[in-house]
C-alpha positions as CSV (number, residue, x, y, z in Angstrom):
1,M,-35.9,2.9,-18.4
2,Q,-35.3,-0.9,-18.2
3,A,-31.9,-0.6,-17.2
4,S,-32.7,1.9,-14.5
5,S,-35.5,-0.7,-13.3
6,N,-32.8,-3.3,-13.3
7,L,-30.5,-1.4,-11.1
8,K,-33.7,-0.6,-8.3
9,N,-34.4,-4.6,-8.9
10,N,-30.3,-5.6,-7.8
11,A,-30.1,-2.9,-5.6
12,D,-33.6,-4.5,-3.1
13,V,-32.3,-7.7,-3.6
14,W,-28.5,-6.9,-2.4
15,K,-30.3,-5.0,0.7
16,Q,-32.8,-8.1,1.8
17,L,-29.5,-10.3,1.2
18,Y,-27.5,-7.7,3.7
19,A,-30.1,-7.4,6.2
20,E,-31.1,-11.3,6.4
21,G,-26.6,-12.1,6.5
22,K,-27.1,-14.2,3.3
23,N,-24.8,-12.0,1.1
24,D,-22.3,-14.5,1.7
25,L,-19.1,-12.4,0.8
26,R,-16.9,-13.7,3.0
27,Y,-13.6,-13.5,0.8
28,P,-12.6,-11.1,-1.8
29,N,-13.9,-11.0,-5.7
30,D,-10.4,-13.3,-7.2
31,V,-11.2,-11.2,-10.7
32,F,-11.2,-8.2,-8.7
33,V,-7.7,-9.2,-7.3
34,R,-6.4,-10.7,-10.1
35,C,-7.0,-7.3,-11.9
36,C,-5.5,-5.1,-9.2
37,Y,-2.5,-7.3,-9.1
38,R,-1.7,-7.2,-13.1
39,Y,-2.4,-3.5,-13.0
40,F,-0.8,-2.2,-9.6
41,G,1.3,-5.0,-8.6
42,S,4.9,-3.1,-8.9
43,G,4.3,-2.0,-5.4
44,S,3.7,1.9,-6.9
45,V,0.0,1.8,-5.5
46,R,-0.3,2.3,-1.6
47,N,-3.6,3.4,-0.8
48,I,-6.4,1.9,-1.6
49,L,-9.5,3.7,-1.4
50,D,-12.9,1.1,-1.5
51,Y,-15.8,3.3,-2.5
52,G,-19.3,1.5,-0.8
53,F,-17.7,-1.7,0.5
54,G,-20.1,-3.8,1.4
55,T,-18.9,-6.1,3.8
56,G,-15.3,-4.7,3.5
57,V,-13.4,-7.9,2.2
58,N,-11.7,-6.4,-0.9
59,L,-10.3,-3.9,1.1
60,L,-9.5,-6.3,4.0
61,H,-7.3,-8.2,1.6
62,F,-5.4,-5.7,0.2
63,H,-4.8,-4.3,3.9
64,G,-3.7,-7.4,5.0
65,H,-0.4,-7.1,2.4
66,G,0.0,-3.6,3.2
67,K,-1.7,-0.8,1.7
68,K,-3.4,1.9,3.6
69,S,-7.1,1.7,2.9
70,Y,-9.6,3.9,3.3
71,L,-13.4,3.5,3.6
72,L,-16.2,5.6,2.0
73,S,-19.9,4.2,1.4
74,K,-22.7,6.4,-0.2
75,G,-26.3,5.6,0.9
76,D,-28.0,3.5,3.6
77,K,-25.8,2.5,5.4
78,T,-27.6,-0.4,7.3
79,N,-26.5,-1.9,4.1
80,D,-22.9,-1.6,4.8
81,K,-20.8,-3.6,7.5
82,E,-18.5,-1.3,8.7
83,R,-14.8,-2.7,9.5
84,K,-11.7,-1.2,10.6
85,P,-9.1,-3.0,9.0
């Protein structure tokens, strides 16, 4: 049950950071972007779905590179800053 407790604690920490505007997620995750371009860089992927997108910076990065972007959030919507790319 330790993993479940850690997950809840992590969710609470992020919820508080979003509420205070201190999440500092202004740039896309560099590892995520590199992996996506490595595996999907051939241009065959044109649609991106970001599930539980938070600030949306990863999705906005791909939208800026011509990908059709979709947002889907589950849970407490106050944690997500919904953006329309």
